[in-house]
C-alpha positions as CSV (number, residue, x, y, z in Angstrom):
1,X,67.4,86.7,112.4
2,X,70.8,85.2,112.2
3,X,73.4,87.6,113.9
4,X,72.4,91.0,112.9
5,X,70.9,90.0,109.5
6,X,67.0,90.3,109.5
7,X,65.2,87.1,108.2
8,X,63.2,87.2,104.9
9,X,60.2,87.2,106.9
10,X,61.2,90.1,109.1
11,X,62.0,92.1,106.0
12,X,58.8,91.3,104.4
13,X,56.9,92.4,107.6
14,X,58.8,95.7,107.6
15,X,58.2,96.2,103.9
16,X,54.2,95.7,104.5
17,X,54.3,98.1,107.6
18,X,56.3,100.8,105.6
19,X,54.1,100.4,102.4
20,X,50.9,100.5,104.4
21,X,52.2,103.6,106.3
22,X,53.0,105.2,103.1
23,X,49.6,104.7,101.8
24,X,48.0,106.0,104.9
25,X,50.0,109.1,104.6
26,X,48.7,109.8,101.2
27,X,45.2,110.0,102.8
28,X,45.7,111.6,106.1
29,X,48.1,113.5,108.1
30,X,50.8,111.8,110.1
31,X,49.5,112.6,113.8
32,X,46.0,111.2,112.7
33,X,47.3,107.7,111.8
34,X,46.8,105.3,114.5
35,X,49.0,102.0,115.3
36,X,45.8,99.8,115.0
37,X,44.8,101.1,111.6
38,X,48.3,100.8,110.4
39,X,48.4,97.3,111.8
40,X,45.2,96.5,110.1
41,X,46.2,97.8,106.7
42,X,49.7,96.0,106.9
43,X,47.7,92.9,108.0
44,X,50.0,92.6,111.1
45,X,49.0,92.5,114.7
46,X,49.9,95.4,117.0
47,X,52.5,93.5,118.9
48,X,54.2,92.8,115.5
49,X,54.3,96.6,114.8
50,X,55.7,97.1,118.3
51,X,58.4,94.5,117.9
52,X,59.8,96.6,115.0
53,X,58.8,100.3,116.2
54,X,58.3,102.3,119.1
55,X,55.3,104.3,117.5
56,X,54.2,105.9,114.2
57,X,56.9,108.6,114.8
58,X,59.8,106.1,115.2
59,X,58.6,104.4,111.9
60,X,58.6,107.7,109.9
61,X,61.9,108.6,111.2
62,X,63.3,105.2,110.2
63,X,61.8,105.6,106.8
64,X,63.4,109.3,106.5
65,X,66.7,107.9,107.7
66,X,66.8,104.9,105.5
67,X,65.8,107.1,102.4
68,X,68.4,109.5,102.9
69,X,71.0,107.2,103.6
70,X,70.2,105.1,100.4
71,X,69.9,108.3,98.3
72,X,73.2,109.5,99.7
73,X,75.0,106.4,98.9
74,X,73.5,106.9,95.3
75,X,74.7,110.5,95.1
76,X,78.1,109.5,96.3
77,X,78.6,106.6,94.0
78,X,77.7,108.8,90.9
79,X,80.9,110.8,91.5
80,X,82.4,111.5,88.0
81,X,79.4,109.8,86.0
82,X,77.4,111.9,83.5
83,X,74.2,113.4,85.0
84,X,72.3,111.1,82.8
85,X,73.5,108.0,84.8
86,X,72.5,109.8,88.1
87,X,69.0,110.7,86.9
88,X,68.7,107.0,85.8
89,X,69.8,105.6,89.2
90,X,67.5,108.0,91.0
91,X,64.5,107.2,88.8
92,X,65.2,103.5,89.2
93,X,65.5,103.9,93.0
94,X,62.2,106.0,93.1
95,X,60.4,103.4,90.9
96,X,61.4,100.7,93.4
97,X,60.2,102.6,96.3
98,X,57.1,104.1,94.8
99,X,55.0,103.8,98.1
100,X,57.8,105.8,100.0
101,X,57.9,108.5,97.3
102,X,54.3,108.9,97.0
103,X,54.2,109.6,100.6
104,X,57.3,112.1,100.3
105,X,55.2,114.2,97.8
106,X,52.0,113.8,99.7
107,X,50.4,116.9,101.0
108,X,49.8,115.1,104.5
109,X,53.2,115.1,105.4
110,X,55.7,117.9,106.5
111,X,58.3,118.9,103.8
112,X,61.2,117.8,106.0
113,X,62.3,114.8,104.0
114,X,61.7,116.7,100.7
115,X,63.8,119.6,101.8
116,X,66.6,117.2,103.0
117,X,66.5,115.3,99.6
118,X,66.4,118.5,97.6
119,X,69.4,119.9,99.7
120,X,71.5,116.6,99.2
121,X,70.9,116.7,95.5
122,X,71.5,120.4,95.1
123,X,74.9,119.9,97.1
124,X,75.9,117.2,94.7
125,X,75.1,119.3,91.5
126,X,76.8,122.3,93.1
127,X,79.9,120.3,93.6
128,X,80.0,118.6,90.2
129,X,79.4,121.8,88.5
130,X,81.9,123.9,90.5
131,X,84.6,121.2,89.3
132,X,83.4,121.4,85.8
133,X,83.2,125.2,85.6
134,X,86.1,126.1,87.9
135,X,83.7,128.4,90.0
136,X,83.6,128.4,93.7
137,X,81.0,126.1,95.3
138,X,79.7,129.5,96.9
139,X,79.3,131.1,93.6
140,X,75.9,133.0,94.0
141,X,74.9,132.2,90.2
142,X,75.9,128.5,90.6
143,X,73.7,128.6,93.9
144,X,70.7,130.0,92.1
145,X,70.9,127.9,89.0
146,X,71.4,124.7,90.8
147,X,68.6,125.6,93.3
148,X,66.3,126.2,90.3
149,X,67.7,123.1,88.7
150,X,67.0,120.6,91.8
151,X,63.6,122.2,92.3
152,X,62.7,121.6,88.6
153,X,63.8,117.9,88.9
154,X,61.9,117.5,92.3
155,X,58.8,119.1,90.6
156,X,59.0,116.6,87.7
157,X,59.4,113.7,90.2
158,X,56.6,115.1,92.4
159,X,54.0,115.2,89.4
160,X,55.2,111.6,88.5
161,X,54.5,110.4,91.9
162,X,51.2,112.2,92.3
163,X,50.1,110.7,88.8
164,X,50.7,107.3,90.4
165,X,53.8,106.7,88.4
166,X,51.8,106.6,85.1
167,X,54.7,107.5,82.9
168,X,57.5,105.2,82.3
169,X,60.9,105.8,83.9
170,X,62.3,106.3,80.5
171,X,59.9,109.1,79.6
172,X,60.7,110.7,83.0
173,X,64.3,110.5,82.2
174,X,64.0,112.0,78.9
175,X,61.9,115.0,80.5
176,X,64.4,115.6,83.1
177,X,67.5,115.4,80.8
178,X,65.7,117.9,78.6
179,X,65.1,120.4,81.2
180,X,68.4,119.8,82.8
181,X,70.4,120.2,79.7
182,X,68.6,123.6,79.1
183,X,69.5,124.7,82.6
184,X,73.0,123.7,82.7
185,X,73.7,125.9,79.6
186,X,73.1,128.9,81.8
187,X,76.2,127.8,83.8
188,X,78.4,128.3,80.7
189,X,77.2,131.7,79.7
């Protein structure tokens, strides 16, 4: 590591650990994963694992924190862009981080990260629609419709992840836009 910049080797090792962890979480519950089986799956030594993480829970928290930070940046950078651009960037991000998103939508994990991601995206939608429609962010109809909207979006993404990303991002984008356009029409009636 030079200064605070991790070396490419360190980044590759951390990615191998994260991907192995995400795979294991699709197979078993968090509390049943051992450092040894994770190290074996990632093809690293236990000492290498402990060089980067305190334990399995520290690894999970770092994955959660990094994912939320990166999605928050994506949401913030979307700003005034059309929703199509947001969905495209979101799907590209998910496609580039498939192992993590298979983990997020796995039945073997708590729903904490899912709930946080949903809340963040819903907040962005509510803010954007509030500005477009002139309604208060606290408007109950806006709240209900955007809650439904986000859960629908998350459901499509969940199915995509559970089906091992078998559909193209373009097909998922078309599906999201078709559903989203129908839902947003409700905001203007």
